[in-house]
N, CA, C, O and the ligand as a Tripos MOL2 file, in Angstrom:
@<TRIPOS>MOLECULE
protein
  277   275    70     0     0
PROTEIN
NO_CHARGES

@<TRIPOS>ATOM
      1 N           2.3780   49.1810  -18.9000 N.3       1 MET1
      2 CA          2.5710   48.5910  -17.5620 C.3       1 MET1
      3 C           1.3430   47.7930  -17.1520 C.2       1 MET1
      4 O           1.4440   46.6910  -16.6110 O.2       1 MET1
      5 N           0.1990   48.3680  -17.4190 N.am      2 LYS2
      6 CA         -1.0270   47.6720  -17.0500 C.3       2 LYS2
      7 C          -1.1430   46.3560  -17.8280 C.2       2 LYS2
      8 O          -1.5880   45.3350  -17.3030 O.2       2 LYS2
      9 N          -0.7310   46.4190  -19.0880 N.am      3 THR3
     10 CA         -0.7810   45.2240  -19.9350 C.3       3 THR3
     11 C           0.1240   44.1400  -19.3640 C.2       3 THR3
     12 O          -0.2400   42.9650  -19.3190 O.2       3 THR3
     13 N           1.3030   44.5550  -18.9310 N.am      4 LEU4
     14 CA          2.2550   43.5980  -18.3810 C.3       4 LEU4
     15 C           1.6870   42.9350  -17.1250 C.2       4 LEU4
     16 O           1.7870   41.7210  -16.9470 O.2       4 LEU4
     17 N           1.0950   43.7480  -16.2700 N.am      5 LEU5
     18 CA          0.5220   43.1980  -15.0370 C.3       5 LEU5
     19 C          -0.6070   42.2210  -15.3560 C.2       5 LEU5
     20 O          -0.7260   41.1680  -14.7300 O.2       5 LEU5
     21 N          -1.4200   42.5770  -16.3220 N.am      6 THR6
     22 CA         -2.5150   41.6940  -16.7120 C.3       6 THR6
     23 C          -1.9540   40.3820  -17.2270 C.2       6 THR6
     24 O          -2.4580   39.3040  -16.9110 O.2       6 THR6
     25 N          -0.9070   40.4930  -18.0220 N.am      7 PHE7
     26 CA         -0.2770   39.2980  -18.5750 C.3       7 PHE7
     27 C           0.2450   38.3940  -17.4570 C.2       7 PHE7
     28 O           0.0050   37.1870  -17.4530 O.2       7 PHE7
     29 N           0.9640   39.0050  -16.5080 N.am      8 LEU8
     30 CA          1.5250   38.2290  -15.4010 C.3       8 LEU8
     31 C           0.4120   37.5780  -14.5810 C.2       8 LEU8
     32 O           0.5230   36.4350  -14.1380 O.2       8 LEU8
     33 N          -0.6400   38.3260  -14.3980 N.am      9 PHE9
     34 CA         -1.7850   37.8340  -13.6290 C.3       9 PHE9
     35 C          -2.3790   36.6030  -14.3140 C.2       9 PHE9
     36 O          -2.6090   35.5740  -13.6780 O.2       9 PHE9
     37 N          -2.6200   36.7270  -15.6100 N.am     10 LEU10
     38 CA         -3.2030   35.6150  -16.3570 C.3      10 LEU10
     39 C          -2.2550   34.4190  -16.3740 C.2      10 LEU10
     40 O          -2.6820   33.2700  -16.2640 O.2      10 LEU10
     41 N          -0.9730   34.7060  -16.5140 N.am     11 PHE11
     42 CA          0.0060   33.6410  -16.5580 C.3      11 PHE11
     43 C           0.0010   32.8630  -15.2410 C.2      11 PHE11
     44 O           0.0530   31.6330  -15.2400 O.2      11 PHE11
     45 N          -0.0620   33.5800  -14.1340 N.am     12 THR12
     46 CA         -0.0890   32.9420  -12.8220 C.3      12 THR12
     47 C          -1.3150   32.0530  -12.6790 C.2      12 THR12
     48 O          -1.2260   30.9220  -12.2010 O.2      12 THR12
     49 N          -2.4500   32.5740  -13.0980 N.am     13 ILE13
     50 CA         -3.6920   31.7980  -13.0350 C.3      13 ILE13
     51 C          -3.5560   30.5290  -13.8680 C.2      13 ILE13
     52 O          -3.8580   29.4320  -13.3970 O.2      13 ILE13
     53 N          -3.0990   30.6850  -15.1040 N.am     14 ASN14
     54 CA         -2.9590   29.5310  -15.9900 C.3      14 ASN14
     55 C          -1.9940   28.5070  -15.4120 C.2      14 ASN14
     56 O          -2.2500   27.3040  -15.4780 O.2      14 ASN14
     57 N          -0.8990   28.9700  -14.8540 N.am     15 ALA15
     58 CA          0.0870   28.0640  -14.2700 C.3      15 ALA15
     59 C          -0.5450   27.2820  -13.1260 C.2      15 ALA15
     60 O          -0.3020   26.0840  -12.9780 O.2      15 ALA15
     61 N          -1.3470   27.9500  -12.3300 N.am     16 ASN16
     62 CA         -2.0050   27.2670  -11.2180 C.3      16 ASN16
     63 C          -2.9410   26.1840  -11.7190 C.2      16 ASN16
     64 O          -3.0070   25.0940  -11.1500 O.2      16 ASN16
     65 N          -3.6530   26.4860  -12.7720 N.am     17 ILE17
     66 CA         -4.5780   25.5010  -13.3110 C.3      17 ILE17
     67 C          -3.7930   24.3500  -13.9280 C.2      17 ILE17
     68 O          -4.1460   23.1820  -13.7690 O.2      17 ILE17
     69 N          -2.7400   24.6960  -14.6230 N.am     18 PHE18
     70 CA         -1.9680   23.6980  -15.3480 C.3      18 PHE18
     71 C          -1.2620   22.7300  -14.4040 C.2      18 PHE18
     72 O          -1.1920   21.5310  -14.6740 O.2      18 PHE18
     73 N          -0.7480   23.2440  -13.3160 N.am     19 TYR19
     74 CA          0.0360   22.3960  -12.4180 C.3      19 TYR19
     75 C          -0.7710   21.8360  -11.2540 C.2      19 TYR19
     76 O          -0.2310   21.1530  -10.3840 O.2      19 TYR19
     77 N          -2.0510   22.1270  -11.2440 N.am     20 ALA20
     78 CA         -2.8760   21.6510  -10.1500 C.3      20 ALA20
     79 C          -2.8920   20.1240  -10.1200 C.2      20 ALA20
     80 O          -2.8420   19.4810  -11.1680 O.2      20 ALA20
     81 N          -2.9610   19.5600   -8.9520 N.am     21 ASP21
     82 CA         -3.0620   18.1190   -8.8310 C.3      21 ASP21
     83 C          -4.4990   17.6760   -9.0390 C.2      21 ASP21
     84 O          -5.4410   18.3610   -8.6410 O.2      21 ASP21
     85 N          -4.6480   16.5510   -9.6520 N.am     22 VAL22
     86 CA         -5.9760   15.9790   -9.8500 C.3      22 VAL22
     87 C          -5.9310   14.5190   -9.3890 C.2      22 VAL22
     88 O          -4.8600   13.9610   -9.1490 O.2      22 VAL22
     89 N          -7.0840   13.9300   -9.2760 N.am     23 TYR23
     90 CA         -7.1830   12.5490   -8.8050 C.3      23 TYR23
     91 C          -7.7840   11.6850   -9.8950 C.2      23 TYR23
     92 O          -8.7510   12.0760  -10.5480 O.2      23 TYR23
     93 N          -7.2170   10.5230  -10.0860 N.am     24 ILE24
     94 CA         -7.7960    9.6070  -11.0580 C.3      24 ILE24
     95 C          -7.9170    8.2190  -10.4500 C.2      24 ILE24
     96 O          -7.1720    7.8410   -9.5460 O.2      24 ILE24
     97 N          -8.8760    7.4790  -10.9740 N.am     25 CYS25
     98 CA         -9.0410    6.0860  -10.5720 C.3      25 CYS25
     99 C          -8.0190    5.2770  -11.3570 C.2      25 CYS25
    100 O          -7.9680    5.3550  -12.5840 O.2      25 CYS25
    101 N          -7.2090    4.5020  -10.6500 N.am     26 ASP26
    102 CA         -6.1350    3.7560  -11.2950 C.3      26 ASP26
    103 C          -6.6630    2.4730  -11.9370 C.2      26 ASP26
    104 O          -6.3000    1.3670  -11.5370 O.2      26 ASP26
    105 N          -7.5200    2.6420  -12.9310 N.am     27 SER27
    106 CA         -8.0260    1.4850  -13.6720 C.3      27 SER27
    107 C          -7.9280    1.7790  -15.1620 C.2      27 SER27
    108 O          -7.8710    2.9370  -15.5740 O.2      27 SER27
    109 N          -7.9080    0.7180  -15.9650 N.am     28 LYS28
    110 CA         -7.7430    0.9050  -17.4050 C.3      28 LYS28
    111 C          -8.9060    1.6550  -18.0320 C.2      28 LYS28
    112 O          -8.7420    2.3510  -19.0340 O.2      28 LYS28
    113 N         -10.0800    1.5080  -17.4350 N.am     29 GLY29
    114 CA        -11.2610    2.1400  -18.0160 C.3      29 GLY29
    115 C         -11.4060    3.6140  -17.6840 C.2      29 GLY29
    116 O         -12.3060    4.2820  -18.1930 O.2      29 GLY29
    117 N         -10.5280    4.1240  -16.8350 N.am     30 ALA30
    118 CA        -10.6840    5.5140  -16.3900 C.3      30 ALA30
    119 C         -10.4690    6.4810  -17.5410 C.2      30 ALA30
    120 O          -9.4750    6.3970  -18.2610 O.2      30 ALA30
    121 N         -11.4040    7.3940  -17.7040 N.am     31 LYS31
    122 CA        -11.2810    8.3770  -18.7750 C.3      31 LYS31
    123 C         -11.3630    9.7920  -18.2300 C.2      31 LYS31
    124 O         -11.2660   10.7650  -18.9780 O.2      31 LYS31
    125 N         -11.5420    9.8960  -16.9290 N.am     32 LYS32
    126 CA        -11.7740   11.2050  -16.3280 C.3      32 LYS32
    127 C         -10.7840   11.4780  -15.2160 C.2      32 LYS32
    128 O         -10.2730   10.5590  -14.5760 O.2      32 LYS32
    129 N         -10.5240   12.7400  -15.0010 N.am     33 TYR33
    130 CA         -9.7880   13.1220  -13.8070 C.3      33 TYR33
    131 C         -10.6810   13.9860  -12.9370 C.2      33 TYR33
    132 O         -11.6490   14.5830  -13.4080 O.2      33 TYR33
    133 N         -10.3400   14.0390  -11.6710 N.am     34 HIS34
    134 CA        -11.2040   14.6790  -10.6950 C.3      34 HIS34
    135 C         -10.4290   15.6990   -9.8710 C.2      34 HIS34
    136 O          -9.2390   15.5300   -9.6050 O.2      34 HIS34
    137 N         -11.1100   16.7390   -9.4820 N.am     35 LEU35
    138 CA        -10.4460   17.8140   -8.7480 C.3      35 LEU35
    139 C         -10.3380   17.5090   -7.2660 C.2      35 LEU35
    140 O          -9.4810   18.0570   -6.5730 O.2      35 LEU35
    141 N         -11.2020   16.6390   -6.7810 N.am     36 THR36
    142 CA        -11.1380   16.2550   -5.3710 C.3      36 THR36
    143 C         -11.2440   14.7300   -5.2510 C.2      36 THR36
    144 O         -11.8010   14.0540   -6.1160 O.2      36 THR36
    145 N         -10.6910   14.2200   -4.1550 N.am     37 LYS37
    146 CA        -10.7480   12.7880   -3.8870 C.3      37 LYS37
    147 C         -12.1670   12.3380   -3.5610 C.2      37 LYS37
    148 O         -12.5210   11.1700   -3.7230 O.2      37 LYS37
    149 N         -12.9650   13.2850   -3.1010 N.am     38 ASP38
    150 CA        -14.3100   12.9450   -2.6370 C.3      38 ASP38
    151 C         -15.3560   13.0630   -3.7260 C.2      38 ASP38
    152 O         -16.5530   12.9630   -3.4560 O.2      38 ASP38
    153 N         -14.9170   13.2710   -4.9410 N.am     39 CYS39
    154 CA        -15.8600   13.4560   -6.0400 C.3      39 CYS39
    155 C         -16.7740   12.2410   -6.1950 C.2      39 CYS39
    156 O         -16.3590   11.1000   -5.9910 O.2      39 CYS39
    157 N         -18.0110   12.5120   -6.5550 N.am     40 ARG40
    158 CA        -18.9810   11.4400   -6.7670 C.3      40 ARG40
    159 C         -18.5300   10.4680   -7.8510 C.2      40 ARG40
    160 O         -18.8130    9.2710   -7.7970 O.2      40 ARG40
    161 N         -17.8200   11.0140   -8.8360 N.am     41 GLY41
    162 CA        -17.3510   10.1870   -9.9420 C.3      41 GLY41
    163 C         -16.3190    9.1530   -9.5150 C.2      41 GLY41
    164 O         -16.0810    8.1790  -10.2300 O.2      41 GLY41
    165 N         -15.7070    9.3610   -8.3530 N.am     42 LEU42
    166 CA        -14.6950    8.4210   -7.8570 C.3      42 LEU42
    167 C         -15.2810    7.4270   -6.8660 C.2      42 LEU42
    168 O         -14.6060    6.4770   -6.4680 O.2      42 LEU42
    169 N         -16.5210    7.6360   -6.4690 N.am     43 SER43
    170 CA        -17.0880    6.8150   -5.4020 C.3      43 SER43
    171 C         -17.2370    5.3590   -5.8380 C.2      43 SER43
    172 O         -17.2430    4.4590   -4.9980 O.2      43 SER43
    173 N         -17.3600    5.1200   -7.1630 N.am     44 ASN44
    174 CA        -17.4750    3.7230   -7.5890 C.3      44 ASN44
    175 C         -16.1590    3.1720   -8.1420 C.2      44 ASN44
    176 O         -16.1440    2.1580   -8.8390 O.2      44 ASN44
    177 N         -15.0570    3.8510   -7.8220 N.am     45 CYS45
    178 CA        -13.7450    3.3720   -8.2480 C.3      45 CYS45
    179 C         -13.3410    2.1780   -7.3920 C.2      45 CYS45
    180 O         -13.2600    2.2800   -6.1680 O.2      45 CYS45
    181 N         -13.0850    1.0350   -8.0500 N.am     46 LYS46
    182 CA        -12.7290   -0.1800   -7.3080 C.3      46 LYS46
    183 C         -11.2170   -0.2640   -7.0890 C.2      46 LYS46
    184 O         -10.7470   -1.0330   -6.2510 O.2      46 LYS46
    185 N         -10.4750    0.5190   -7.8350 N.am     47 ASN47
    186 CA         -9.0180    0.4850   -7.7360 C.3      47 ASN47
    187 C          -8.5360    1.6270   -6.8500 C.2      47 ASN47
    188 O          -9.3120    2.3250   -6.1970 O.2      47 ASN47
    189 N          -7.2490    1.7770   -6.8620 N.am     48 GLU48
    190 CA         -6.6610    2.8380   -6.0510 C.3      48 GLU48
    191 C          -6.9290    4.2010   -6.6890 C.2      48 GLU48
    192 O          -6.9680    4.3300   -7.9120 O.2      48 GLU48
    193 N          -7.1090    5.1990   -5.8510 N.am     49 ILE49
    194 CA         -7.2410    6.5620   -6.3490 C.3      49 ILE49
    195 C          -5.8600    7.2100   -6.2700 C.2      49 ILE49
    196 O          -5.2800    7.3100   -5.1880 O.2      49 ILE49
    197 N          -5.3430    7.6400   -7.3930 N.am     50 ILE50
    198 CA         -4.0010    8.1940   -7.3990 C.3      50 ILE50
    199 C          -4.0230    9.6620   -7.7900 C.2      50 ILE50
    200 O          -4.9190   10.1370   -8.4880 O.2      50 ILE50
    201 N          -3.0020   10.3620   -7.3120 N.am     51 LYS51
    202 CA         -2.8920   11.7950   -7.5480 C.3      51 LYS51
    203 C          -1.8970   12.0300   -8.6810 C.2      51 LYS51
    204 O          -0.8290   11.4190   -8.7250 O.2      51 LYS51
    205 N          -2.2590   12.9040   -9.5730 N.am     52 LYS52
    206 CA         -1.3740   13.2550  -10.6890 C.3      52 LYS52
    207 C          -1.4620   14.7430  -10.9270 C.2      52 LYS52
    208 O          -2.3770   15.4070  -10.4380 O.2      52 LYS52
    209 N          -0.5100   15.2680  -11.6790 N.am     53 SER53
    210 CA         -0.6650   16.6630  -12.0980 C.3      53 SER53
    211 C          -1.6960   16.6860  -13.2170 C.2      53 SER53
    212 O          -1.8580   15.7150  -13.9560 O.2      53 SER53
    213 N          -2.3760   17.7930  -13.3250 N.am     54 LYS54
    214 CA         -3.3990   17.9150  -14.3510 C.3      54 LYS54
    215 C          -2.7910   17.7300  -15.7470 C.2      54 LYS54
    216 O          -3.4050   17.1370  -16.6330 O.2      54 LYS54
    217 N          -1.5900   18.2420  -15.9160 N.am     55 ALA55
    218 CA         -0.9120   18.1170  -17.2100 C.3      55 ALA55
    219 C          -0.7090   16.6450  -17.5710 C.2      55 ALA55
    220 O          -0.9210   16.2500  -18.7170 O.2      55 ALA55
    221 N          -0.2990   15.8390  -16.5980 N.am     56 ASP56
    222 CA         -0.1000   14.4110  -16.8430 C.3      56 ASP56
    223 C          -1.4220   13.7290  -17.1830 C.2      56 ASP56
    224 O          -1.4920   12.9030  -18.0930 O.2      56 ASP56
    225 N          -2.4490   14.0800  -16.4510 N.am     57 ALA57
    226 CA         -3.7550   13.4780  -16.6950 C.3      57 ALA57
    227 C          -4.2150   13.7820  -18.1170 C.2      57 ALA57
    228 O          -4.7570   12.9140  -18.8020 O.2      57 ALA57
    229 N          -3.9950   15.0090  -18.5510 N.am     58 GLN58
    230 CA         -4.4170   15.3830  -19.8980 C.3      58 GLN58
    231 C          -3.5730   14.6820  -20.9550 C.2      58 GLN58
    232 O          -4.0610   14.3520  -22.0360 O.2      58 GLN58
    233 N          -2.3000   14.4580  -20.6310 N.am     59 LYS59
    234 CA         -1.4340   13.7260  -21.5660 C.3      59 LYS59
    235 C          -1.9270   12.3010  -21.7620 C.2      59 LYS59
    236 O          -1.7600   11.7200  -22.8350 O.2      59 LYS59
    237 N          -2.5350   11.7400  -20.7210 N.am     60 LEU60
    238 CA         -3.0660   10.3820  -20.8060 C.3      60 LEU60
    239 C          -4.4190   10.3570  -21.5290 C.2      60 LEU60
    240 O          -5.0230    9.2970  -21.6960 O.2      60 LEU60
    241 N          -4.8810   11.5240  -21.9500 N.am     61 GLY61
    242 CA         -6.1400   11.5990  -22.6740 C.3      61 GLY61
    243 C          -7.3600   11.6860  -21.7680 C.2      61 GLY61
    244 O          -8.4940   11.5280  -22.2190 O.2      61 GLY61
    245 N          -7.1160   11.9370  -20.4840 N.am     62 LEU62
    246 CA         -8.2250   12.0360  -19.5530 C.3      62 LEU62
    247 C          -8.8580   13.4280  -19.6220 C.2      62 LEU62
    248 O          -8.1770   14.4260  -19.8620 O.2      62 LEU62
    249 N         -10.1510   13.4690  -19.4090 N.am     63 THR63
    250 CA        -10.8550   14.7510  -19.4040 C.3      63 THR63
    251 C         -11.5350   14.9670  -18.0620 C.2      63 THR63
    252 O         -11.7420   14.0340  -17.2860 O.2      63 THR63
    253 N         -11.8700   16.2070  -17.8190 N.am     64 LEU64
    254 CA        -12.4800   16.5530  -16.5290 C.3      64 LEU64
    255 C         -13.8080   15.8400  -16.3540 C.2      64 LEU64
    256 O         -14.6470   15.7950  -17.2530 O.2      64 LEU64
    257 N         -13.9630   15.2860  -15.1610 N.am     65 CYS65
    258 CA        -15.1770   14.5450  -14.8110 C.3      65 CYS65
    259 C         -16.4170   15.4330  -14.8960 C.2      65 CYS65
    260 O         -16.3710   16.6230  -14.5840 O.2      65 CYS65
    261 N         -17.5080   14.8370  -15.3190 N.am     66 GLY66
    262 CA        -18.7390   15.5790  -15.4970 C.3      66 GLY66
    263 C         -19.3860   16.0860  -14.2210 C.2      66 GLY66
    264 O         -20.2620   16.9490  -14.2700 O.2      66 GLY66
    265 N         -18.9590   15.5550  -13.0710 N.am     67 TRP67
    266 CA        -19.5490   15.9870  -11.8130 C.3      67 TRP67
    267 C         -18.9240   17.2960  -11.3280 C.2      67 TRP67
    268 O         -19.5000   17.9910  -10.4910 O.2      67 TRP67
    269 N         -17.7670   17.6220  -11.8470 N.am     68 GLU68
    270 CA        -17.1020   18.8570  -11.4100 C.3      68 GLU68
    271 C         -17.7570   20.0440  -12.1090 C.2      68 GLU68
    272 O         -18.3260   19.8970  -13.1910 O.2      68 GLU68
    273 N         -17.6780   21.1910  -11.5040 N.am     69 ASP69
    274 CA        -18.2760   22.3390  -12.1910 C.3      69 ASP69
    275 C         -17.2350   23.3440  -12.6370 C.2      69 ASP69
    276 O         -17.5780   24.3660  -13.2300 O.2      69 ASP69
    277 ZN        -15.0560   13.9500  -10.5420 Zn       70 ZN70
@<TRIPOS>BOND
     1     1     2 1
     2     2     3 1
     3     3     4 2
     4     3     5 am
     5     5     6 1
     6     6     7 1
     7     7     8 2
     8     7     9 am
     9     9    10 1
    10    10    11 1
    11    11    12 2
    12    11    13 am
    13    13    14 1
    14    14    15 1
    15    15    16 2
    16    15    17 am
    17    17    18 1
    18    18    19 1
    19    19    20 2
    20    19    21 am
    21    21    22 1
    22    22    23 1
    23    23    24 2
    24    23    25 am
    25    25    26 1
    26    26    27 1
    27    27    28 2
    28    27    29 am
    29    29    30 1
    30    30    31 1
    31    31    32 2
    32    31    33 am
    33    33    34 1
    34    34    35 1
    35    35    36 2
    36    35    37 am
    37    37    38 1
    38    38    39 1
    39    39    40 2
    40    39    41 am
    41    41    42 1
    42    42    43 1
    43    43    44 2
    44    43    45 am
    45    45    46 1
    46    46    47 1
    47    47    48 2
    48    47    49 am
    49    49    50 1
    50    50    51 1
    51    51    52 2
    52    51    53 am
    53    53    54 1
    54    54    55 1
    55    55    56 2
    56    55    57 am
    57    57    58 1
    58    58    59 1
    59    59    60 2
    60    59    61 am
    61    61    62 1
    62    62    63 1
    63    63    64 2
    64    63    65 am
    65    65    66 1
    66    66    67 1
    67    67    68 2
    68    67    69 am
    69    69    70 1
    70    70    71 1
    71    71    72 2
    72    71    73 am
    73    73    74 1
    74    74    75 1
    75    75    76 2
    76    75    77 am
    77    77    78 1
    78    78    79 1
    79    79    80 2
    80    79    81 am
    81    81    82 1
    82    82    83 1
    83    83    84 2
    84    83    85 am
    85    85    86 1
    86    86    87 1
    87    87    88 2
    88    87    89 am
    89    89    90 1
    90    90    91 1
    91    91    92 2
    92    91    93 am
    93    93    94 1
    94    94    95 1
    95    95    96 2
    96    95    97 am
    97    97    98 1
    98    98    99 1
    99    99   100 2
   100    99   101 am
   101   101   102 1
   102   102   103 1
   103   103   104 2
   104   103   105 am
   105   105   106 1
   106   106   107 1
   107   107   108 2
   108   107   109 am
   109   109   110 1
   110   110   111 1
   111   111   112 2
   112   111   113 am
   113   113   114 1
   114   114   115 1
   115   115   116 2
   116   115   117 am
   117   117   118 1
   118   118   119 1
   119   119   120 2
   120   119   121 am
   121   121   122 1
   122   122   123 1
   123   123   124 2
   124   123   125 am
   125   125   126 1
   126   126   127 1
   127   127   128 2
   128   127   129 am
   129   129   130 1
   130   130   131 1
   131   131   132 2
   132   131   133 am
   133   133   134 1
   134   134   135 1
   135   135   136 2
   136   135   137 am
   137   137   138 1
   138   138   139 1
   139   139   140 2
   140   139   141 am
   141   141   142 1
   142   142   143 1
   143   143   144 2
   144   143   145 am
   145   145   146 1
   146   146   147 1
   147   147   148 2
   148   147   149 am
   149   149   150 1
   150   150   151 1
   151   151   152 2
   152   151   153 am
   153   153   154 1
   154   154   155 1
   155   155   156 2
   156   155   157 am
   157   157   158 1
   158   158   159 1
   159   159   160 2
   160   159   161 am
   161   161   162 1
   162   162   163 1
   163   163   164 2
   164   163   165 am
   165   165   166 1
   166   166   167 1
   167   167   168 2
   168   167   169 am
   169   169   170 1
   170   170   171 1
   171   171   172 2
   172   171   173 am
   173   173   174 1
   174   174   175 1
   175   175   176 2
   176   175   177 am
   177   177   178 1
   178   178   179 1
   179   179   180 2
   180   179   181 am
   181   181   182 1
   182   182   183 1
   183   183   184 2
   184   183   185 am
   185   185   186 1
   186   186   187 1
   187   187   188 2
   188   187   189 am
   189   189   190 1
   190   190   191 1
   191   191   192 2
   192   191   193 am
   193   193   194 1
   194   194   195 1
   195   195   196 2
   196   195   197 am
   197   197   198 1
   198   198   199 1
   199   199   200 2
   200   199   201 am
   201   201   202 1
   202   202   203 1
   203   203   204 2
   204   203   205 am
   205   205   206 1
   206   206   207 1
   207   207   208 2
   208   207   209 am
   209   209   210 1
   210   210   211 1
   211   211   212 2
   212   211   213 am
   213   213   214 1
   214   214   215 1
   215   215   216 2
   216   215   217 am
   217   217   218 1
   218   218   219 1
   219   219   220 2
   220   219   221 am
   221   221   222 1
   222   222   223 1
   223   223   224 2
   224   223   225 am
   225   225   226 1
   226   226   227 1
   227   227   228 2
   228   227   229 am
   229   229   230 1
   230   230   231 1
   231   231   232 2
   232   231   233 am
   233   233   234 1
   234   234   235 1
   235   235   236 2
   236   235   237 am
   237   237   238 1
   238   238   239 1
   239   239   240 2
   240   239   241 am
   241   241   242 1
   242   242   243 1
   243   243   244 2
   244   243   245 am
   245   245   246 1
   246   246   247 1
   247   247   248 2
   248   247   249 am
   249   249   250 1
   250   250   251 1
   251   251   252 2
   252   251   253 am
   253   253   254 1
   254   254   255 1
   255   255   256 2
   256   255   257 am
   257   257   258 1
   258   258   259 1
   259   259   260 2
   260   259   261 am
   261   261   262 1
   262   262   263 1
   263   263   264 2
   264   263   265 am
   265   265   266 1
   266   266   267 1
   267   267   268 2
   268   267   269 am
   269   269   270 1
   270   270   271 1
   271   271   272 2
   272   271   273 am
   273   273   274 1
   274   274   275 1
   275   275   276 2
@<TRIPOS>SUBSTRUCTURE
     1 MET1         2 RESIDUE 1 A MET
     2 LYS2         6 RESIDUE 1 A LYS
     3 THR3        10 RESIDUE 1 A THR
     4 LEU4        14 RESIDUE 1 A LEU
     5 LEU5        18 RESIDUE 1 A LEU
     6 THR6        22 RESIDUE 1 A THR
     7 PHE7        26 RESIDUE 1 A PHE
     8 LEU8        30 RESIDUE 1 A LEU
     9 PHE9        34 RESIDUE 1 A PHE
    10 LEU10       38 RESIDUE 1 A LEU
    11 PHE11       42 RESIDUE 1 A PHE
    12 THR12       46 RESIDUE 1 A THR
    13 ILE13       50 RESIDUE 1 A ILE
    14 ASN14       54 RESIDUE 1 A ASN
    15 ALA15       58 RESIDUE 1 A ALA
    16 ASN16       62 RESIDUE 1 A ASN
    17 ILE17       66 RESIDUE 1 A ILE
    18 PHE18       70 RESIDUE 1 A PHE
    19 TYR19       74 RESIDUE 1 A TYR
    20 ALA20       78 RESIDUE 1 A ALA
    21 ASP21       82 RESIDUE 1 A ASP
    22 VAL22       86 RESIDUE 1 A VAL
    23 TYR23       90 RESIDUE 1 A TYR
    24 ILE24       94 RESIDUE 1 A ILE
    25 CYS25       98 RESIDUE 1 A CYS
    26 ASP26      102 RESIDUE 1 A ASP
    27 SER27      106 RESIDUE 1 A SER
    28 LYS28      110 RESIDUE 1 A LYS
    29 GLY29      114 RESIDUE 1 A GLY
    30 ALA30      118 RESIDUE 1 A ALA
    31 LYS31      122 RESIDUE 1 A LYS
    32 LYS32      126 RESIDUE 1 A LYS
    33 TYR33      130 RESIDUE 1 A TYR
    34 HIS34      134 RESIDUE 1 A HIS
    35 LEU35      138 RESIDUE 1 A LEU
    36 THR36      142 RESIDUE 1 A THR
    37 LYS37      146 RESIDUE 1 A LYS
    38 ASP38      150 RESIDUE 1 A ASP
    39 CYS39      154 RESIDUE 1 A CYS
    40 ARG40      158 RESIDUE 1 A ARG
    41 GLY41      162 RESIDUE 1 A GLY
    42 LEU42      166 RESIDUE 1 A LEU
    43 SER43      170 RESIDUE 1 A SER
    44 ASN44      174 RESIDUE 1 A ASN
    45 CYS45      178 RESIDUE 1 A CYS
    46 LYS46      182 RESIDUE 1 A LYS
    47 ASN47      186 RESIDUE 1 A ASN
    48 GLU48      190 RESIDUE 1 A GLU
    49 ILE49      194 RESIDUE 1 A ILE
    50 ILE50      198 RESIDUE 1 A ILE
    51 LYS51      202 RESIDUE 1 A LYS
    52 LYS52      206 RESIDUE 1 A LYS
    53 SER53      210 RESIDUE 1 A SER
    54 LYS54      214 RESIDUE 1 A LYS
    55 ALA55      218 RESIDUE 1 A ALA
    56 ASP56      222 RESIDUE 1 A ASP
    57 ALA57      226 RESIDUE 1 A ALA
    58 GLN58      230 RESIDUE 1 A GLN
    59 LYS59      234 RESIDUE 1 A LYS
    60 LEU60      238 RESIDUE 1 A LEU
    61 GLY61      242 RESIDUE 1 A GLY
    62 LEU62      246 RESIDUE 1 A LEU
    63 THR63      250 RESIDUE 1 A THR
    64 LEU64      254 RESIDUE 1 A LEU
    65 CYS65      258 RESIDUE 1 A CYS
    66 GLY66      262 RESIDUE 1 A GLY
    67 TRP67      266 RESIDUE 1 A TRP
    68 GLU68      270 RESIDUE 1 A GLU
    69 ASP69      274 RESIDUE 1 A ASP
    70 ZN70       277 GROUP 0 **** ****
């Protein structure tokens, strides 16, 4: 029972991370996604900042911005 609860707990956490929305700069050069719109990495974005699911961002080959911890 304890194992099952642990599993469900981990699954919930993973699902939250997986489906979390992230922000990306809508430019061809963008290689990073960001957890917040106010991230320093987005401050020099000249294009629109768009919201995507983290899964979509990763499918596009984007990786987490270096300013996030
Ligand atoms: Zn960032």
